[in-house]
N, C-alpha and C positions, 0 to 999 in steps of 0.2 A: 522575559519572557518567553517561556518556550511555551510551543502545544506538546511537544512530546519531549519527554527526555527517554535518551538511550536508554533499558536495563539488560543485566546479564540474562535477568530472565527472559528476554527476547532469542537469545542464541539457539539458535537450531538444530546447530552443530555442524550448518551444510554451506561453510565459508562465502561460495557463490551467493546466494541465497542472504543470507545475513549480511553483507555487503550489500545485498540491493534493499532487505530493509532499512538498512541504514540511509539510500539513498532517496527511500520513498520519506523517509523522516527528516533530512535535508529537504527535501523541496519540500515539504511541506511546512516546514522553517520558513523558506526563501515566498514561501505565497504569503503567510502570515508575515514577514518583515511588511512587503510590498502594499500590505494593507496598511499594518501598523503605519509606516512612516507616511502614509498619505500618495506613496507613489503612481497612485492614479491606477484607473480601468484597463487599460492598457498592458499596463502593469502587470496586474494582479491577474486580468485575462491569460497572460501570456504565461503565466508561473501557475496557475491553473490548470490550461492547456498540459506542459510541460507534463506536471503532478499526473495528472491522468493517462497523456501517454504511456509513461515511465512504468505505471502500476498495469498497465493493461498490458505491456511490454512483459511485467514482473509472472506478471499469473500466468504469460504463456510458457514463459522458462522454466517454471514451479510443476506445470500441468504436461509439459512434455519430458523432464526428467519421472515424474508419475509414472507414466504413461508407459516409458521403456523399461522401467523391471516392475510393472504389475503392480504398482500400489493398491490394496484392496480402496482405499477410501479415495480415491481418485472420485470418483462423480460428485459424492456427495463434497469435496474441495471446490472440485469445478463449479458446483450451484453457488457457491459462497463467493467464490472470484465475481458468478455471472449479475448473482446481487449486489455487489458491491461496484461490478462496472455500471448498475445499471443507474444506484445510487449517484455515485460521482458523475457520471453523466449529466444526468437531475441537476446535478449544483451546478455542474457546468453553465448549466443553457439558463438557468437562475443569475449565476451572478454576470454573464453577458449581459441577458434584457434587462437586470435589474440591480445594478452595481451599487451599494454594496450587498444587495438584500442578500441574504443564502451564507456568508463569508462566515459567520463566527459559529450557524447550524455547521458547516462542512466542517468547522474544526473540528466542532464537539464530535460529530461524524466520524471524521476519521480517526480521532484518538482513541476514540472506545474499540471503534472496530478494530483498529490496524494492533492495539495491544492484545485483544482479546482474540481476534482471528490468530496470531503468533502465538499465542502465547496456550489455545486449547485445540489448533489446528495443525500449524504450520511445524509444531515441536513435536507431534506426532508422525510425520514424512520424516524428519531427520532420521533418527536410528534405523527405520526401514530401508532408507538411503544409502546409507552409510554400509550398513550391511549388503546389501544387494550391489553398492557397486567400489566397496571397498576403499572409500573413503577415509584415508587418517583422521 
């Protein structure tokens, strides 16, 4: 069973960020597999740490691209990213302190947040970035 299945509706039209979204889903699946296969706390924590670090890097990439072209909804987008970082880091600490407590809730949160964020927020910047950066 997959936690998040990629759908075409997730495509933003910006190849770099679509690849990064694919990678985020891949990392969520890796963490899910580590827990499902009972690989142990250390493996799950490492997967969670990698996921959080990659997400933070991805958010920075998006925000830099939006700032470079004067994206009008940058601050709202940045606020959404900040909330996700806080939530993910809270889950990260909870999992580290009391594994596997929090893992199921983290999957649910990430699945809902990622799908909604991509479809509601990220899809908005796609056309804007493509127009401003002449992305094919």
